C-alpha positions, -999 to +999 in steps of 0.1 A: +836-584+196+824-597+230+819-634+232+794-649+256+804-684+266+777-710+275+788-715+311+785-677+318+750-674+303+737-705+322+749-688+355+723-660+351+692-682+347+687-688+384+690-651+391+664-642+365+641-669+378+644-655+413+636-620+402+605-633+384+594-650+415+598-618+435+578-598+409+551-623+409+550-623+447+548-586+448+520-584+422+501-611+441+506-593+474+493-560+458+464-579+443+456-594+477+457-559+492+431-546+467+431-516+444+446-483+455+418-457+459+417-420+468+406-414+503+400-383+525+405-380+562+378-369+586+388-334+599+381-318+632+379-280+632+355-251+638+327-252+613+303-225+601+272-234+581+261-208+556+233-204+531+247-191+499+226-171+474+227-143+449+209-110+452+211-073+443+216-040+459+185-020+467+177+012+486+148+010+511+128+033+487+131+050+454+116+083+443+102+087+409+104+124+398+080+139+373+065+172+363+033+186+378+024+207+348+026+204+310+055+224+297+086+223+275+120+213+291+144+243+290+174+228+309+186+196+326+217+204+346+223+169+360+232+135+347+224+099+356+247+088+384+251+122+399+249+126+437+226+155+446+215+173+477+180+181+487+168+211+467+192+207+438+177+218+405+171+187+384+149+200+355+139+235+345+108+240+324+099+270+302+081+297+322+070+324+297+033+316+298+034+308+335+050+341+344+024+360+322-004+341+341+011+350+374+013+387+365-023+386+354-033+370+387-013+396+407-032+424+388-065+408+397-055+409+433-048+446+431-082+452+415-100+433+442-081+452+469-089+485+452-127+477+451-125+468+488-108+501+496-134+520+474-161+504+495-145+514+528-133+549+517-162+560+494-193+539+495-195+535+532-191+573+540-217+581+512-241+557+527-236+572+562-242+607+548-273+595+529-286+580+562-282+614+580-300+632+552-328+607+553-331+610+590-333+648+587-359+646+559-380+622+581-378+647+610-389+675+588-417+654+573-430+644+607-430+680+619-449+691+587-474+663+593-479+674+629-486+710+618-510+698+591-529+678+616-532+708+639-544+730+610-568+703+599-584+702+634-587+740+633-603+738+598-576+758+581-567+730+556-586+702+540-583+665+540-562+665+508-535+686+523-534+664+554-531+633+532-502+649+513-484+656+545-489+620+557-476+606+524-445+628+526-438+615+561-442+579+550-419+584+520-392+600+543-395+570+566-390+546+537-360+565+525-345+564+560-349+526+561-333+522+527-304+544+537-300+523+568-298+491+548-273+506+524-251+517+553-254+482+569-242+465+537-211+486+536-203+480+572-177+455+586-204+428+587-223+439+556-229+418+525-211+443+502-180+441+525-182+403+526-184+401+488-155+425+484-134+406+510-142+373+494-132+387+460-098+397+474-094+362+489-104+346+456-080+367+436-052+360+461-058+323+459-057+325+421-024+344+424-010+318+448-020+290+424-003+309+395+028+314+416+028+277+426+025+267+389+054+289+381+074+272+410+065+238+394+087+248+365+118+242+387+119+205+396+142+199+425+156+169+444+133+161+474+162+145+493+199+137+492+206+108+470+219+095+437+201+098+403+199+062+390+177+070+359+171+100+336+145+099+309+143+135+298+161+158+274+160+195+266+131+203+243+109+175+255+072+184+262+065+168+296+032+160+312+021+151+347+023+113+354+054+107+333+085+096+352+114+118+342+141+107+367+145+082+395+163+092+427+178+067+452+177+086+485+206+083+509+199+060+538+202+023+546+216+002+518+198-032+516+206-064+498+176-083+485+182-121+481+160-150+470+165-180+494+154-215+483+124-225+505+142-257+516+165-234+536+137-214+552+141-233+585+177-223+588+173-185+586+160-160+611+162-123+618+195-110+631+218-135+613+251-121+600+263-124+564+293-117+543+285-100+510+307-094+479+297-077+447+303-099+416+323-070+400+345-067+431+346-103+445+376-097+467+359-068+487+337-085+512+315-065+536+291-074+564+253-074+564+225-083+588+193-101+580+164-078+589+134-091+569+119-124+557+090-123+533+060-142+548+051-157+514+069-181+490+071-174+453+050-201+438+069-200+404+104-200+418+100-217+452+120-190+467+116-166+497+128-130+494+148-118+524+165-084+530+198-076+547+209-042+560+244-030+551+256-007+579+288+003+561+284-001+524+317+001+504+321+030+479+320+006+449+284-005+457+259+007+431+221+004+429+209-029+414+244-043+415+245-082+416+261-096+448+268-129+464+257-135+500+268-160+526+244-160+555+258-176+586+231-199+600+250-220+625+284-225+640+301-256+656+334-255+675+357-285+667+332-304+646+340-336+628+339-328+591+338-351+561+335-342+524+300-345+509+315-366+480+322-394+505+287-399+518+262-423+503+224-417+505+231-382+520+195-371+518+180-403+531+173-412+567+203-436+568+234-420+552+266-440+553+303-440+542+330-465+533+358-463+559+391-479+553+397-501+583+425-527+585+429-527+547+392-532+540+362-510+530+339-509+560+303-496+558+297-471+586+262-456+593+263-418+601+242-393+619+247-359+602+245-324+614+253-291+597+260-289+559+278-262+540+302-256+511+305-293+502+312-304+538+291-323+563+292-325+601+292-360+615+275-363+649+281-401+652+298-429+632+333-416+625+363-401+643+389-376+634+415-391+611+393-418+597+400-424+560+368-423+538+365-435+502+347-415+476+311-423+471+318-430+434+345-456+441+338-490+425+341-510+457+318-529+480+318-532+518+343-558+528+365-555+497+402-551+504+415-516+494+446-495+497+439-459+507+457-431+490+452-400+511+442-369+490+453-334+498+432-319+525+406-293+514+398-263+535+365-266+553+344-236+565 
């Protein structure tokens, strides 16, 4: 057993009292210094201001593909998502009735052509022969009339015989004129020829229409592209006006983004952006702002803008959701401070609490660019100044001890 004698115990009392005094002095000194609060230093580095928004991939145009005739679908050799070349067969329709109508139209063309040949080879020569016969008959009738007139003057025949000879000559003349008309109608500029030629043209047009309707049964890709929608199956009865497939033609890939109207003054054509698909966040690619909608959406307060993607990555798909950082300004070696340290940031007189000689000092600021939780200070602070968080429970003039937080990376 250890025994503690009274003289030994009494020798430790001054030591304990001294330690207590030191502790109290240290506590008092810390209290006098004020609370320890997290602070962040003003940084100086190159700074890029960006406008961040979400959007989606869109081609400059889409082609809705449908049928031009009513028919039954016989074959669909492509699937949604397939890449196709111009002219690739997309949908094949049943053609039994169409081919029958085309054959009927072709026969009608042959019949019209045969009638035209008949007019040229038979009716026209017959009309010419009839004209020659009529001319001969008229010559004979005129000669007979002349003899009858001579005989009537000599008293050999009566008036009745002369009248008969005159009527025969008039009839022959009428027959000649009729034969001439018939020959004229069968000539190159005649009405019969014109009717026959027009009948051939009409039949040919009907045959061309039937052939075109047959060709409509094969629905082909109008351009190179990717099928992004398919709404048809074998056996469906399709009609004009119904969208069967949607083709996204190859060409410029665009990103469509809705920008908050409060950022409208920051954006302009030609600005560069970094884009990443939400499904492939690590694969960033470049884009250029090429269009700003002149109107503002009254419901959302947003402005639609479009960006061209010169070299889209292979993973990009139509309507894919993407995140876009549009570079709107750049400052070399700017003074940067965290947004969380600024009071009244959106007012005309923003300020911060700077730790100066162990006290919280209110400092007025003039701000510049803003992006990604960082602000550019144009006046008021210097690189290395320690700033307290805007949520710190401290008033200007209070004593504080700054605890420097780990530096965050600014843009």
